[in-house]
C-alpha positions as CSV (number, residue, x, y, z in Angstrom):
1,X,-14.7,14.6,7.1
2,X,-11.4,15.2,9.6
3,X,-8.3,14.9,7.6
4,X,-5.2,12.9,9.9
5,X,-1.8,14.3,9.6
6,X,0.7,11.7,8.5
7,X,4.3,12.3,10.4
8,X,5.8,11.7,7.0
9,X,4.1,14.8,5.8
10,X,5.7,17.0,8.5
11,X,8.0,20.2,7.8
12,X,11.1,19.2,5.5
13,X,14.5,20.7,5.9
14,X,16.1,21.3,2.6
15,X,19.7,22.4,3.1
16,X,21.6,24.6,0.2
17,X,24.9,24.5,0.4
18,X,27.2,26.9,-2.2
19,X,30.3,29.3,-1.6
20,X,29.7,31.8,-4.2
21,X,27.1,34.3,-2.1
22,X,25.2,35.1,-5.4
23,X,24.5,31.8,-6.5
24,X,23.2,30.9,-3.0
25,X,21.1,33.7,-2.7
26,X,19.5,33.0,-6.0
27,X,18.7,29.4,-5.0
28,X,17.8,30.1,-1.5
29,X,15.1,32.6,-3.0
30,X,13.5,30.6,-5.6
31,X,13.0,27.2,-3.4
32,X,11.6,29.7,-0.5
33,X,9.1,30.7,-3.1
34,X,8.1,27.8,-4.1
35,X,8.1,26.3,-0.7
36,X,5.7,28.7,0.4
37,X,6.1,27.8,4.3
38,X,5.8,23.9,3.3
39,X,9.6,23.0,4.0
40,X,12.3,24.5,5.7
41,X,14.8,26.0,3.4
42,X,18.3,26.7,5.3
43,X,21.1,28.3,3.4
44,X,25.1,27.7,4.3
45,X,27.9,29.3,2.5
46,X,30.3,26.9,3.2
47,X,30.2,22.6,4.4
48,X,31.6,23.7,7.9
49,X,28.2,25.9,8.5
50,X,26.5,23.5,6.5
51,X,27.8,20.6,9.2
52,X,26.7,23.1,12.2
53,X,23.3,23.2,10.6
54,X,23.1,19.0,10.5
55,X,24.3,19.1,14.3
56,X,21.2,21.3,15.0
57,X,18.3,19.6,13.2
58,X,17.5,16.7,10.4
59,X,18.5,17.7,7.1
60,X,16.1,15.8,4.3
61,X,17.4,16.8,1.3
62,X,20.8,18.1,0.3
63,X,21.7,20.3,-2.6
64,X,25.8,21.4,-2.4
65,X,28.5,23.0,-4.6
66,X,30.8,20.4,-5.9
67,X,34.0,22.6,-5.7
68,X,34.3,24.9,-2.4
69,X,37.3,25.7,-0.4
70,X,38.6,23.4,2.3
71,X,35.7,20.7,1.5
72,X,34.1,19.6,-1.6
73,X,30.4,18.9,-1.6
74,X,31.1,14.9,-2.0
75,X,33.1,15.3,1.3
76,X,30.2,17.1,2.9
77,X,28.2,14.3,2.0
78,X,30.1,11.9,3.7
79,X,30.8,13.8,6.9
80,X,27.0,14.2,7.2
81,X,26.5,10.4,6.6
82,X,29.4,9.6,9.2
83,X,27.2,12.3,11.8
84,X,24.2,9.9,11.1
85,X,22.8,12.1,8.7
86,X,21.5,10.6,5.2
87,X,19.7,13.4,3.7
88,X,18.7,12.6,-0.4
89,X,21.7,14.4,-1.9
90,X,22.2,16.4,-4.7
91,X,25.0,18.1,-6.5
92,X,25.7,21.3,-8.3
93,X,28.8,21.3,-10.6
94,X,30.6,23.9,-12.5
95,X,31.1,21.6,-15.5
96,X,29.2,19.7,-17.8
97,X,31.7,16.5,-17.2
98,X,31.3,15.2,-13.9
99,X,34.4,14.0,-12.6
100,X,33.6,12.8,-9.5
101,X,31.1,10.1,-10.9
102,X,32.1,7.1,-8.6
103,X,32.3,8.9,-5.7
104,X,28.5,10.3,-6.3
105,X,27.3,6.9,-7.3
106,X,29.0,4.8,-4.4
107,X,27.5,8.2,-2.0
108,X,24.1,7.7,-3.0
109,X,24.0,11.3,-4.9
110,X,20.5,11.6,-6.8
111,X,21.5,13.6,-9.2
112,X,23.6,16.4,-10.2
113,X,23.3,20.1,-11.9
114,X,24.9,22.0,-14.3
115,X,25.5,25.8,-13.8
116,X,24.2,28.3,-13.9
117,X,20.8,26.3,-12.3
118,X,17.7,26.9,-14.2
119,X,15.3,27.4,-11.7
120,X,12.9,24.7,-13.1
121,X,15.6,22.4,-13.1
122,X,16.4,23.3,-9.7
123,X,12.8,22.8,-8.5
124,X,12.2,19.5,-10.2
125,X,15.3,17.6,-9.0
126,X,14.2,18.9,-5.3
127,X,10.7,17.5,-5.8
128,X,12.3,14.1,-7.2
129,X,14.8,14.0,-4.0
130,X,11.6,15.0,-1.1
131,X,10.0,11.6,-3.3
132,X,12.7,9.7,-3.0
133,X,13.5,11.0,0.8
134,X,9.8,10.0,1.2
135,X,9.4,6.4,0.2
136,X,12.8,5.9,2.5
137,X,11.5,7.3,5.1
138,X,7.9,5.4,4.9
139,X,10.5,1.9,4.2
140,X,12.3,2.3,7.5
141,X,8.8,3.2,9.2
142,X,7.6,-0.1,8.0
143,X,10.6,-2.1,8.7
144,X,10.4,-0.7,12.3
145,X,6.8,-2.2,12.7
146,X,7.4,-5.0,10.7
147,X,6.7,-8.7,12.8
148,X,9.1,-11.2,11.9
149,X,6.9,-13.9,12.2
150,X,4.8,-12.9,9.5
151,X,7.1,-11.3,7.5
152,X,8.1,-14.7,7.2
153,X,5.2,-16.4,6.9
154,X,4.4,-14.1,4.2
155,X,7.8,-15.4,2.6
156,X,6.6,-18.6,2.9
157,X,3.5,-18.6,1.8
158,X,4.0,-21.6,-1.0
159,X,3.4,-24.1,1.9
160,X,-0.1,-23.1,2.7
161,X,-2.9,-24.8,1.0
162,X,-6.0,-23.0,-0.6
163,X,-8.3,-22.9,2.5
164,X,-5.5,-21.5,4.5
165,X,-4.5,-19.1,2.4
166,X,-8.0,-18.0,1.6
167,X,-8.4,-18.1,5.6
168,X,-5.6,-15.7,5.9
169,X,-6.6,-13.5,3.1
170,X,-10.7,-13.5,4.8
171,X,-8.4,-12.0,8.4
172,X,-6.7,-9.4,6.5
173,X,-9.1,-7.6,5.3
174,X,-11.1,-7.8,8.3
175,X,-8.5,-7.1,10.7
176,X,-9.7,-4.2,11.7
177,X,-13.1,-5.8,13.3
178,X,-14.0,-8.7,15.9
179,X,-14.0,-12.0,14.3
180,X,-14.0,-15.4,15.4
181,X,-12.3,-18.7,13.9
182,X,-15.7,-19.9,13.6
183,X,-16.7,-17.3,10.9
184,X,-13.7,-17.8,9.0
185,X,-14.1,-20.8,8.7
186,X,-17.7,-20.8,7.6
187,X,-16.3,-18.3,5.2
188,X,-14.3,-21.3,3.5
189,X,-16.3,-23.6,4.3
190,X,-14.4,-25.6,6.9
191,X,-15.6,-27.2,10.3
192,X,-13.9,-25.1,13.0
193,X,-11.7,-27.3,14.6
194,X,-10.4,-28.6,11.2
195,X,-9.7,-25.0,10.1
196,X,-7.6,-23.9,13.6
197,X,-5.8,-27.5,13.5
198,X,-4.5,-27.0,9.8
199,X,-3.9,-23.2,10.3
200,X,-1.5,-23.8,13.3
201,X,0.1,-26.5,10.9
202,X,0.6,-24.8,8.0
203,X,1.2,-21.1,9.1
204,X,2.7,-22.1,12.7
205,X,0.7,-19.7,14.4
206,X,-2.8,-20.2,16.5
207,X,-5.6,-18.6,15.0
208,X,-5.8,-16.2,17.5
209,X,-2.1,-15.3,18.0
210,X,-1.9,-14.6,14.3
211,X,-5.0,-11.9,14.7
212,X,-3.2,-10.3,17.6
213,X,0.4,-10.1,15.4
214,X,-1.5,-9.0,12.1
215,X,-3.4,-6.2,14.6
216,X,-0.2,-5.4,16.7
217,X,1.5,-4.6,13.5
218,X,-0.9,-2.9,12.1
219,X,-1.6,-0.3,15.0
220,X,2.4,0.1,15.0
221,X,2.3,1.2,11.6
222,X,-0.4,3.7,12.5
223,X,1.1,5.1,15.7
224,X,4.7,5.4,13.2
225,X,2.6,7.3,10.6
226,X,-0.1,9.3,11.9
227,X,-1.1,11.5,14.6
228,X,-4.1,9.3,15.5
229,X,-4.7,9.4,19.0
230,X,-4.2,5.9,20.7
231,X,-7.9,5.3,21.2
232,X,-8.5,5.7,17.5
233,X,-6.0,3.3,16.4
234,X,-7.2,0.7,19.0
235,X,-10.4,0.8,17.5
236,X,-8.8,1.0,13.6
237,X,-6.7,-2.3,14.6
238,X,-9.5,-4.2,15.6
239,X,-10.2,-3.5,19.9
240,X,-13.4,-2.9,21.2
241,X,-11.7,-0.6,24.0
242,X,-7.9,1.1,24.2
243,X,-7.7,-0.2,27.7
244,X,-7.3,-4.2,25.9
245,X,-5.3,-2.6,23.5
246,X,-2.9,-0.8,25.4
247,X,-2.7,-4.1,27.6
248,X,-2.1,-6.6,24.7
249,X,0.2,-4.2,22.9
250,X,2.5,-4.0,26.0
251,X,2.8,-7.7,26.2
252,X,3.9,-8.0,22.7
253,X,6.2,-4.8,22.9
254,X,7.2,-4.1,26.2
255,X,6.0,-1.1,26.5
256,X,2.6,0.9,26.2
257,X,1.4,2.6,22.3
258,X,2.3,6.1,23.6
259,X,5.8,5.0,24.6
260,X,6.4,2.8,21.7
261,X,5.6,6.0,19.5
262,X,7.4,8.7,21.6
263,X,10.7,6.4,21.4
264,X,10.8,6.5,17.6
265,X,10.0,9.8,16.8
């Protein structure tokens, strides 16, 4: 069985920041053993060193000490956000009373750990941060791939009669294969011509345009979240040939599937 690799599973970078050498070394070692090569573990002994790392590569999770010379951990997070880096953030504090709570909430800090940081607590918090980062990244990708006409349609389903909703649901379930207007109409026991008229009237889209938009949206999601070849994506999205898929995709998106994938890496 061939396993497809999701781009959401690609190697993530976890950045540890602490000006205390011993603490940084212990935390780094703990995460390296836990990660076992699945993630890139980076360490920085100062906020400035952390910023230099963030300038070179995308940081998915940052674990930073709150009290450091020159720049606090919260100031570091804010600076990274100004750079366009939006990692899920964890704060390390030497005190159980967290006086920076309001700023931390504003910056979206997920959790804070009290020194001395327990290994299991560190790993659990990093796992939670990675899960949140995965959810955020996937949501961003789905938003990029979304067809606004379809999004509006999904939000306005109350205006659809039962036959149109049933026909739409049938299309959605079978979007990965060839289908005709006649087949869908027969499924909901309507005359094809009549179904065509009420479908357009209630969705604002013709049958063929709705099917095409659904296929293109599915293809975009696969282009952004998998390493599947374009030809295989074409088949999965219901196209019989990659050539025709490329043609339709370019008509709708203004560029080829390969270029679309490359531009959104």
